[in-house]
Steps between C-alpha positions, in 0.01 A plus 500: 500500500195436293287569805653845552452605137133386500432702821642818356303463182183435689560806716563717193187382330287584806648853509423562133152371548434742782631787292269404209202494734583837653549652155167361383314646801660841442414495130139410581475779757645750251248388228212537745615851601524608130155359433342693789676821393375460140144429628494812719641731227248377238187514732557869598333732248520842689845623601545620847601849394281554187513838336211734596362512140409130513232563765143597398390790715115543470364852431207596728245781531272553797193724455183597689159489335195679626137505395158613633161365396194722564187323615165624646447437873256239618430628847497827698554541878332795671629615843243699698447585869217588739622742767280613796564718799327537838574601856518140604667209312184283550278750322753559215531129450126440509445763232782360293355146513159629389648661187704195418186278514307716263807527271525118479132482429543754212793303359294177513235668299763564237571125483847533661597173675583507863829315412606812311463727803747507784606719788856642438525733798308573819594745777360690794703792630447816713489844356625827667474866446836683549522866605790702640694199604217316663269228384134414555350165433197541279401151405582178304533416134414157356652413160382191306668451161362248252655362179247403229601294194292555188507251204331755275758780458237718332290520815758670723344845485152361565616304807684808638179699469308217670747487787505871567119512493503224760723693734866438391673832547855427388605351157873440536586328179415293189731232372466302179669164447517167323430185708683266254774668290669177390392526133601864467831427683577215257442738204727761665776234547492403136515867394783564744700215345433640148634830622812336638557328164480828309754658734735198467486508117583870489796454737626192325494667157676814647772284671538265201419191698278342237199278566439415868267269692340520850711346767291591815188694603424643837163638604567822691181655616131588432236743625158633416366848576142629476408868499166661562358846421189641672274791399152624563250526215193722554208388288125570523563690825660202680860434585638155413847374576682367197814298544720454191775244501794444282611163369748314714862452390634151561881519464772228462877531499747228387878483488623298205854384415594429135808323372656345193 
């Protein structure tokens, strides 16, 4: 009898003990879940579906600035040709070579370096006379074109006169340029940026955007163009070729974006 009662009490105590353990584990799990939920809710500062007025949308203006800096040229290129004709190509070429040699000697007397003289075109081709649908071969033409670079831009007319006196019979062009335009281009870039700033200020004030700062700058393009004018001046009974040149415009363009 005593044994049976003791067994029942022991069994009952074990059941209660298991229940307490299960309840403690469940309570711990619930406490952990609540702590994690509270941690997540307090660490999130931006709601998933925030109203649009809470976002800061930047105001931007993109403008293009242009500028041109005028500078005098520091070299001139003269393009001239010696053309000869004869019944045979050999004779036409021989005569052409003779004139070229005396032209090079005349240029050397004017202190023009051989490095500044180059052949830009040479051709030998037949010539024909055309009459009533037929053609008759009448000989050959030899064309030798030279390009001469002058460092003294004020001597262009004098060199042209020297060349024609030596036998050059075609002057096909004069071009002025700048060998190194980096300084002028840097100046043009700075002025182009200032132009862009002025445009941005005007647009910002008109739109009510307020003060703005530069976000990005893009260099778009640059160029330089030289122009020449030629006329003949008769003085003391002699004709002298005068070549007048304009200054060369070195241009720069930038695209600038401003924002606040």
